[in-house]
C-alpha positions in Angstrom: 0.0 0.0 0.0 1.1 3.5 -0.7 -0.4 6.2 1.5 0.1 8.6 -1.4 1.7 7.5 -4.6 4.3 9.8 -6.1 3.1 11.7 -9.1 5.9 10.6 -11.4 5.2 6.9 -10.5 1.4 7.3 -10.8 1.5 8.9 -14.3 4.4 6.9 -15.8 2.7 3.5 -15.5 0.3 2.4 -18.2 -0.2 -1.1 -19.5 2.5 -3.3 -21.0 3.1 -6.1 -23.4 0.6 -8.4 -25.2 0.2 -12.1 -25.5 -0.3 -11.6 -29.3 2.0 -8.6 -30.1 1.2 -8.7 -33.8 -2.4 -7.6 -33.1 -3.6 -4.1 -32.6 -3.8 -2.9 -29.1 -7.1 -3.9 -27.5 -9.8 -1.3 -26.7 -11.4 -1.0 -23.3 -14.6 -3.0 -23.3 -16.9 -0.2 -22.0 -15.4 3.3 -22.3 -18.7 4.9 -21.3 -18.5 3.1 -17.9 -14.8 4.2 -17.7 -15.9 7.8 -18.2 -18.5 7.5 -15.4 -15.6 6.2 -13.2 -13.5 9.2 -14.0 -16.3 11.7 -13.3 -17.4 10.0 -10.1 -13.9 9.7 -8.7 -12.7 13.2 -9.7 -11.0 14.7 -6.7 -11.6 11.7 -4.5 -8.7 10.6 -2.3 -10.2 8.2 0.3 -9.6 4.5 -0.1 -13.3 3.9 0.5 -14.8 6.4 -2.0 -17.3 4.4 -4.0 -16.8 3.9 -7.7 -19.0 2.3 -10.4 -18.0 -1.1 -11.8 -16.2 -1.0 -15.2 -15.9 -3.8 -17.7 -12.2 -3.7 -18.7 -11.8 -6.5 -21.2 -13.1 -10.0 -21.8 -13.9 -11.5 -18.4 -12.0 -8.8 -16.4 -14.1 -6.3 -14.4 -13.1 -3.5 -12.0 -15.3 -3.7 -8.9 -13.2 -1.7 -6.4 -13.3 1.9 -5.1 -12.0 5.1 -6.6 -8.5 4.6 -5.3 -8.2 0.9 -4.5 -8.4 -1.8 -7.2 -10.5 -5.0 -6.8 -10.8 -7.1 -10.0 -13.5 -9.7 -10.7 -12.4 -12.4 -13.2 -15.5 -14.2 -14.3 -16.2 -17.7 -15.7 -19.2 -19.9 -16.0 -17.8 -22.2 -13.4 -17.2 -19.5 -10.8 -15.2 -16.3 -10.3 -12.0 -15.1 -8.8 -11.6 -11.8 -6.9 -8.2 -10.1 -7.1 -7.6 -8.1 -3.9 -10.2 -7.1 -1.3 -9.8 -3.4 -0.6 -10.5 -2.1 3.0 -13.0 -3.6 5.4 -15.2 -0.5 5.0 -15.3 -0.9 1.2 -16.7 -4.4 1.3 -20.4 -3.5 0.9 -19.4 -1.4 -2.2 -17.4 -4.2 -3.7 -20.3 -6.6 -3.3 -22.7 -4.1 -4.7 -20.4 -3.6 -7.7 -20.3 -7.3 -8.4 -24.1 -7.4 -8.4 -24.4 -4.3 -10.6 -22.0 -5.9 -13.1 -24.5 -8.7 -13.3 -22.8 -11.4 -11.2 -23.7 -13.1 -7.9 -21.1 -12.7 -5.1 -21.9 -16.2 -4.0 -20.4 -17.4 -7.3 -16.9 -16.1 -6.3 -14.8 -19.2 -5.6 -11.4 -17.8 -4.8 -9.9 -14.5 -3.5 -6.3 -13.7 -4.2 -4.4 -10.6 -3.1 -1.4 -8.4 -3.8 0.2 -7.4 -0.5 -0.6 -7.5 3.1 -1.6 -3.9 3.9 -5.0 -2.9 5.2 -6.1 -1.2 2.0 -5.8 -4.4 -0.1 -6.5 -7.2 2.4 -8.6 -5.4 5.0 -11.7 -6.7 3.4 -10.5 -10.3 3.0 -12.3 -11.7 6.1 -15.6 -9.9 5.4 -15.5 -10.9 1.7 -14.8 -14.5 2.6 -17.8 -14.6 4.9 -20.1 -12.8 2.4 -19.1 -15.0 -0.7 -18.1 -18.3 0.8 -14.9 -18.1 -1.3 -11.6 -19.5 -0.3 -8.6 -17.2 0.3 -5.3 -17.8 -1.4 -2.0 -16.4 0.0 1.7 -16.6 -0.7 3.5 -18.2 2.2 5.4 -15.0 3.1 2.1 -13.2 3.7 0.4 -15.8 5.8 1.6 -14.7 9.3 0.4 -11.1 8.8 -3.0 -12.3 7.4 -3.6 -14.7 10.2 -2.6 -12.2 13.0 -4.0 -9.1 11.4 -0.9 -7.3 12.6 1.5 -5.3 10.5 4.9 -6.9 10.2 7.4 -5.0 12.3 10.0 -5.2 9.5 7.6 -3.4 7.1 8.9 0.0 6.0 5.5 1.5 6.8 5.0 -0.3 10.2 5.2 2.8 12.3 2.3 4.6 10.6 -0.2 2.1 9.2 -2.7 -0.1 11.0 -3.5 -3.8 10.7 -6.7 -5.5 9.5 -9.2 -8.2 10.5 -7.4 -11.5 10.8 -8.2 -14.1 8.1 -7.0 -17.7 7.7 -5.9 -18.5 4.2 -7.4 -21.7 2.8 -4.6 -22.3 0.2 -0.9 -21.3 0.5 1.0 -21.1 -2.8 4.5 -20.5 -3.9 6.1 -18.4 -6.6 5.3 -19.8 -10.0 2.4 -22.0 -8.9 -0.9 -21.8 -10.8 -4.3 -21.4 -9.3 -6.9 -23.4 -11.3 -10.4 -22.2 -10.9 -12.5 -23.8 -13.6 -11.3 -22.4 -16.9 -9.3 -19.7 -15.1 -5.6 -20.0 -14.7 -3.8 -17.5 -12.5 0.0 -17.7 -12.0 1.5 -16.4 -8.8 4.6 -14.3 -9.1 6.6 -13.3 -6.0 7.5 -9.5 -6.2 8.7 -8.7 -2.7 9.9 -5.3 -1.6 6.9 -3.2 -0.8 6.1 -6.0 1.7 7.7 -9.4 2.1 4.6 -11.0 0.8 4.1 -8.8 -2.2 2.5 -10.9 -5.0 1.7 -10.2 -8.6 -0.6 -12.4 -10.8 -0.8 -13.2 -14.5 -3.5 -14.7 -16.6 -5.0 -14.7 -20.1 -8.3 -13.1 -20.9 -10.1 -13.3 -24.3 -12.7 -11.5 -26.3 -13.7 -14.0 -28.9 -10.5 -15.2 -30.5 -8.5 -12.2 -29.3 -6.6 -13.4 -26.2 -4.4 -11.1 -24.2 -2.0 -11.7 -21.3 -2.8 -9.6 -18.2 -0.5 -8.8 -15.3 -1.7 -7.5 -12.0 1.6 -6.0 -10.9 1.9 -5.3 -7.2 3.4 -2.1 -5.9 7.1 -1.6 -6.5 7.1 1.6 -4.4 9.8 2.1 -1.8 7.9 4.1 0.8 9.5 4.5 4.2 7.4 5.9 7.0 8.3 7.2 10.4 11.9 6.8 11.2 12.5 3.9 8.8 15.6 4.3 6.6 16.3 2.0 3.7 20.0 2.6 4.2 19.8 0.8 7.5 18.1 -2.2 5.9 20.3 -3.6 3.0 18.3 -6.8 3.0 15.1 -4.8 2.0 17.0 -2.9 -0.7 18.3 -6.2 -2.1 14.8 -7.6 -2.1 13.6 -4.6 -4.1 16.5 -4.7 -6.6 15.9 -8.4 -7.2 12.2 -7.8 -7.9 13.1 -4.8 -10.2 15.5 -7.0 -12.3 12.8 -9.7 -12.6 9.9 -7.4 -13.6 12.2 -5.6 -16.0 12.4 -8.9 -18.0 8.7 -9.8 -17.8 6.4 -10.0 -20.7 3.6 -8.2 -18.8 0.8 -7.9 -21.3 -1.9 -5.5 -20.2 -0.9 -4.2 -16.8 -3.3 -3.4 -13.9 -2.3 -2.3 -10.4 -3.6 -2.3 -6.8 -4.0 1.5 -7.0 -5.6 2.5 -10.3 -3.7 5.8 -10.3 -0.4 3.9 -10.4 -1.1 2.7 -14.0 -3.5 5.4 -15.3 -6.3 2.8 -15.2 -9.1 5.4 -15.1 -7.7 7.0 -18.3 -7.3 3.6 -20.0 -10.7 2.3 -18.9 -12.3 5.4 -20.3 -10.5 5.2 -23.6 -8.5 8.4 -23.1 -5.3 6.3 -23.0 -4.6 3.0 -24.7 -5.4 -0.1 -22.7 -2.0 -1.5 -23.7 1.3 0.1 -24.6 4.6 -1.6 -25.1 7.5 -1.3 -22.7 5.4 -0.1 -19.7 6.8 -2.7 -17.3 10.2 -1.3 -17.9 8.9 2.3 -17.5 7.5 1.3 -14.1 10.8 -0.4 -13.0 12.7 2.7 -14.1 10.5 4.9 -11.9 10.6 2.5 -9.0 14.4 2.3 -9.1 14.6 6.1 -9.0 12.2 6.2 -6.0 14.4 3.7 -4.1 17.6 5.6 -5.0 16.0 8.8 -3.7 14.9 7.0 -0.5 18.5 5.9 0.0 19.9 9.4 0.0 21.2 10.7 3.4 
């Protein structure tokens, strides 16, 4: 989670790569809904500000708030939620799922990005409301079960925990979650938190299939008295993730905070849904942010 994303990071990150690079860039599925999102969320800064649902592409829907992403990946055999927003946003997420035309009880799995309250605070409540099973990377399990922020977290001094939740399935880097026809690959991208996790999958509109990457935050954000210079192990964690993401074929990139990848602009058709090289643009910005944080 970023309390406030830096402007250069928020505006530099659009979507990257394509599963079928010879094809033209895909269009957003419902630009009118995207424009409603832009209008309703203009000037909103709270994690809980309600936003309308937006059909992004194929079976991918945005059902989160103005400033925190929750994705709904749909299938005839059950759906997957990607991230859970805050506990206070859960009623809005459930309402958005229904408005989009789906039944929350058909959600089978909930996966998450990183163990901060604005992305996993709603996990326990969404699990109860949907009956879905929760998936977590092993490195995030302790925080999720306890509901307490990891003392080693760079933001530990100034953020709060969330309602405890017991994951039903623990996965490792590179493993695939199979949910009916849906296949989501877990990618460890630690740094922002130890359990930071990104996800990739393929979504199709007819015969036009695209790779999607839900890229977790790469932001080095120290709060309170935390100094990255005093924690070389965290710096090394970030740099290893940067090197890995820099080489990824990301496809269409989505992010836990929509502002981090101009999602509002792309969902509304004001910006392309996909542009080449954006993963590398993100990494370049993230490296610069870490370098700045290391200055005395």
